C-alpha positions as CSV (number, residue, x, y, z in Angstrom):
1,M,24.1,-29.7,-5.9
2,S,26.1,-27.2,-3.8
3,E,28.2,-28.3,-1.0
4,V,28.3,-24.8,0.6
5,T,26.8,-24.4,4.0
6,E,26.2,-21.3,6.1
7,D,28.4,-20.7,9.2
8,F,25.7,-21.3,11.7
9,A,24.2,-24.1,13.3
10,A,21.5,-26.3,12.0
11,I,18.6,-25.8,14.7
12,D,15.1,-26.9,14.2
13,W,11.8,-24.8,14.5
14,Q,11.6,-25.9,18.0
15,G,15.1,-25.0,19.1
16,H,16.6,-28.1,18.9
17,P,19.7,-29.3,16.8
18,V,18.5,-30.9,13.4
19,D,18.5,-34.7,13.8
20,C,18.6,-36.4,10.5
21,T,17.8,-39.9,11.9
22,T,14.3,-38.6,13.4
23,C,13.3,-36.8,10.1
24,D,10.4,-37.8,8.1
25,Q,12.3,-37.0,4.9
26,R,15.7,-38.7,5.8
27,G,15.2,-40.9,2.9
28,L,16.2,-38.2,0.7
29,L,19.6,-37.6,2.7
30,A,21.1,-40.8,1.1
31,A,20.0,-39.8,-2.6
32,G,21.6,-36.5,-2.1
33,K,18.5,-34.5,-2.3
34,C,18.7,-32.7,1.2
35,Q,21.9,-31.5,3.1
36,I,22.1,-30.6,6.9
37,G,22.9,-27.0,7.1
38,H,22.1,-26.2,3.5
39,A,18.7,-27.7,2.0
40,C,16.7,-29.0,5.1
41,I,12.9,-29.2,5.8
42,A,13.7,-29.5,9.5
43,D,15.9,-26.1,9.8
44,R,14.2,-23.1,11.3
45,Y,16.3,-21.0,8.6
46,A,13.7,-20.3,5.9
47,K,16.6,-20.2,3.1
48,R,17.5,-23.8,4.1
49,V,13.9,-24.9,4.0
50,D,13.6,-23.0,0.7
51,R,16.4,-25.0,-0.9
52,F,15.0,-28.3,0.3
53,F,11.9,-27.6,-1.6
54,S,13.7,-26.1,-4.7
55,W,15.4,-29.5,-4.8
56,N,12.3,-31.7,-3.7
57,P,9.0,-30.0,-5.0
58,S,7.1,-33.4,-5.0
59,V,7.4,-33.0,-1.3
60,A,5.5,-29.7,-1.2
61,N,1.9,-31.2,-1.2
62,A,2.6,-33.4,1.7
63,S,4.1,-30.5,3.6
64,L,1.2,-28.1,3.8
65,G,0.2,-29.3,7.2
66,H,3.5,-29.0,8.8
67,P,3.4,-27.4,12.2
68,Y,6.1,-24.7,11.2
69,F,4.7,-21.9,9.4
70,E,7.6,-21.2,7.2
71,V,7.7,-24.8,6.0
72,R,3.8,-24.4,5.0
73,A,4.3,-21.0,3.6
74,I,7.5,-22.3,1.4
75,A,5.7,-25.3,0.5
76,A,3.0,-23.4,-0.8
77,K,5.3,-22.0,-3.6
78,H,5.7,-25.6,-5.0
79,A,2.5,-27.4,-4.2
80,D,-0.1,-28.2,-6.8
81,L,-2.6,-25.3,-7.3
82,F,-5.6,-27.4,-6.1
83,H,-4.1,-27.7,-2.6
84,L,-3.7,-24.2,-2.1
85,K,-7.2,-23.0,-1.2
86,A,-7.4,-24.7,2.1
87,L,-4.4,-22.6,3.0
88,L,-6.4,-19.5,2.9
89,S,-7.6,-20.2,6.2
90,D,-4.2,-21.0,7.8
91,P,-3.6,-19.5,11.1
92,D,-0.5,-17.8,9.8
93,E,-0.9,-14.6,7.7
94,T,2.6,-15.6,6.0
95,V,1.0,-19.0,4.8
96,R,-2.3,-17.5,3.7
97,W,-0.4,-14.7,1.6
98,S,2.1,-17.2,0.1
99,A,-1.0,-19.5,-1.1
100,V,-3.0,-16.5,-2.5
101,Q,-0.3,-15.2,-4.7
102,R,-0.4,-18.3,-6.5
103,L,-4.2,-18.9,-6.9
104,P,-6.4,-17.0,-9.5
105,D,-7.1,-13.4,-9.1
106,R,-10.7,-13.9,-7.7
107,Y,-9.2,-15.6,-4.4
108,L,-7.5,-12.4,-3.5
109,E,-10.9,-10.9,-2.9
110,K,-11.4,-13.6,-0.3
111,L,-8.7,-12.1,1.8
112,H,-10.0,-8.7,1.6
113,D,-10.9,-8.8,5.2
114,D,-8.1,-10.8,6.6
115,P,-7.6,-10.5,10.3
116,H,-3.9,-9.3,9.3
117,R,-3.2,-5.8,8.2
118,E,-0.1,-6.6,6.2
119,V,-2.4,-9.0,4.2
120,R,-5.0,-6.5,3.5
121,I,-2.4,-3.9,2.6
122,R,-1.1,-6.5,-0.1
123,V,-4.5,-7.5,-1.4
124,A,-5.3,-3.9,-1.7
125,H,-2.0,-3.3,-3.8
126,Q,-2.8,-6.3,-5.9
127,L,-6.5,-6.7,-6.5
128,K,-8.0,-5.3,-9.6
129,P,-8.8,-1.8,-9.1
130,T,-12.6,-2.5,-10.1
131,R,-12.6,-4.8,-7.3
132,L,-11.4,-2.7,-4.5
133,K,-14.9,-1.5,-3.5
134,C,-15.3,-4.2,-0.9
135,M,-12.1,-2.4,0.8
136,L,-13.5,1.0,1.0
137,R,-14.3,0.8,4.8
138,D,-11.3,-1.3,5.7
139,P,-10.4,-0.6,9.6
140,D,-6.8,0.2,8.8
141,Y,-6.2,3.8,7.5
142,Y,-3.2,2.6,5.4
143,V,-5.3,-0.1,3.7
144,R,-7.7,2.5,2.8
145,T,-4.8,4.9,1.7
146,V,-3.7,2.2,-0.6
147,V,-7.3,1.6,-1.9
148,A,-7.8,5.6,-2.6
149,R,-4.9,5.6,-4.5
150,R,-6.1,2.5,-6.9
151,L,-9.9,2.8,-6.8
152,P,-11.5,4.0,-10.1
153,L,-12.3,7.6,-10.3
154,V,-16.0,6.8,-10.6
155,L,-15.9,5.3,-7.0
156,L,-13.6,7.7,-5.4
157,A,-16.0,10.2,-4.2
158,Q,-17.4,7.5,-1.7
159,M,-14.1,8.3,0.2
160,R,-14.3,12.2,0.5
161,Q,-15.4,11.6,4.2
162,D,-13.0,9.0,5.3
163,P,-12.1,9.7,9.2
164,D,-8.5,9.8,8.3
165,C,-6.6,12.8,6.8
166,Q,-4.0,10.8,5.0
167,V,-6.6,8.9,3.0
168,R,-8.4,12.3,2.3
169,I,-5.2,13.5,0.9
170,E,-5.0,10.7,-1.3
171,V,-8.4,11.3,-2.4
172,A,-7.9,15.0,-3.1
173,R,-4.8,14.3,-5.2
174,R,-7.0,12.1,-7.6
175,L,-10.6,13.2,-7.2
176,E,-12.3,14.6,-10.3
177,P,-12.6,18.3,-10.1
178,K,-16.5,18.5,-10.2
179,F,-16.2,16.6,-6.7
180,L,-13.2,18.4,-5.5
181,L,-15.2,21.7,-4.3
182,D,-16.6,19.9,-1.4
183,M,-13.4,19.3,0.0
184,A,-12.5,22.8,0.1
185,A,-14.0,22.8,3.8
186,D,-12.1,19.8,5.0
187,T,-11.0,20.0,8.7
188,D,-7.5,19.2,7.9
189,A,-5.2,22.0,6.4
190,A,-3.1,19.3,4.5
191,V,-6.1,18.1,2.6
192,R,-7.3,21.7,1.8
193,M,-3.8,22.5,0.5
194,V,-4.0,19.6,-2.2
195,V,-7.5,21.0,-2.8
196,A,-5.9,24.6,-3.5
197,Q,-3.4,22.9,-6.1
198,R,-6.0,21.2,-8.1
199,L,-9.2,23.1,-7.8
200,P,-10.3,24.7,-11.1
201,V,-9.1,28.3,-10.9
202,G,-12.5,29.9,-11.0
203,L,-13.5,28.3,-7.9
204,L,-10.6,29.1,-5.7
205,G,-12.0,32.2,-4.2
206,A,-13.2,30.6,-1.1
207,L,-9.9,29.2,-0.2
208,L,-8.3,32.8,-0.3
209,K,-10.0,33.3,2.9
210,D,-8.8,30.0,4.6
211,Q,-7.4,30.1,8.1
212,D,-4.3,28.3,7.1
213,W,-1.7,30.6,5.3
214,Q,-0.2,27.6,3.3
215,V,-3.8,27.0,1.8
216,R,-4.1,30.8,1.2
217,Y,-0.4,30.9,-0.5
218,H,-1.2,27.9,-3.0
219,A,-4.5,29.4,-3.8
220,A,-3.0,32.7,-4.4
221,Q,-0.4,31.2,-6.7
222,R,-3.2,30.0,-9.1
223,V,-6.3,32.2,-8.7
224,N,-6.9,35.0,-11.3
225,P,-4.8,38.0,-10.2
226,T,-7.8,40.4,-10.3
227,A,-9.0,38.4,-7.2
228,L,-6.1,38.9,-5.0
229,A,-7.3,42.3,-3.6
230,A,-8.3,40.4,-0.4
231,L,-4.9,39.2,0.1
232,L,-2.8,42.6,-0.4
233,D,-2.9,43.1,3.5
234,D,-2.7,39.4,4.5
235,V,-1.5,38.6,8.0
236,D,1.1,36.5,6.5
237,E,4.1,38.1,5.0
238,V,4.7,35.3,2.5
239,V,1.3,35.5,1.2
240,R,1.1,39.1,1.5
241,E,4.1,39.5,-0.9
242,L,2.9,36.8,-3.3
243,A,-0.4,38.6,-3.8
244,R,1.0,41.9,-4.1
245,R,3.6,40.8,-6.8
246,R,0.9,39.0,-8.9
247,Y,-1.6,41.9,-8.4
248,S,1.1,44.5,-9.4
249,E,2.0,42.5,-12.4
250,T,-1.6,42.6,-13.6
251,E,-2.1,46.2,-13.1
252,Y,1.1,46.9,-15.1
253,L,-0.2,44.6,-17.9
254,E,-3.6,46.4,-18.1
255,E,-1.9,49.9,-18.2
256,P,-2.8,51.8,-21.5
257,V,-0.1,52.0,-23.8
258,H,0.5,55.7,-25.1
259,G,1.9,56.4,-28.2
């Protein structure tokens, strides 16, 4: 085992200097299975605690009730699986997440309504897409954003009316075309812009009259050129130039060839 120690004091989780003489695991010191300032269950520095359990994984089960959350979280990486289920109700989110990462996938769903958003974000990233339906109405917009990126397409239409525009943008990026037209009237221009980039060409007509120039521009890039007459005098110069260029190219192509 390495004799290297970090160059800062060994302080316990309550802010006191580590005292090996009062440690419950002091018997391991004589056997060389722990080392103050390097591999120590009493240290508040997580790396030292992690080294301790790497050297002594058999101590993990008995340490799951330790008062310091870092000890419980790191012990959960080494404890027997049948001890971990109880940690899903641990008061600290780090411990709950450490435990669930080693449990079968079905336990992830038990944390879908965890009180801490970071836990729910991680659950949304790792839960099987087919089981994400339970998180469609999560109170946190970013959790729902992750859900919108991973939810099976057959369920995604349920999120078209999400209250947050960032979530609706993700929905519009993936939604099947047959449902996308309903989002052409979204209240947020950023959402309508995505719709303009993905909507079938034959359905872009309504977006040529959109109040936002960027939406009109994206629609004008894709719509059949013969439909661009309405934009030839658009109030926005960029939209107007694009419309005139594409429209004139069409007139040129349709011009009869004389020979």
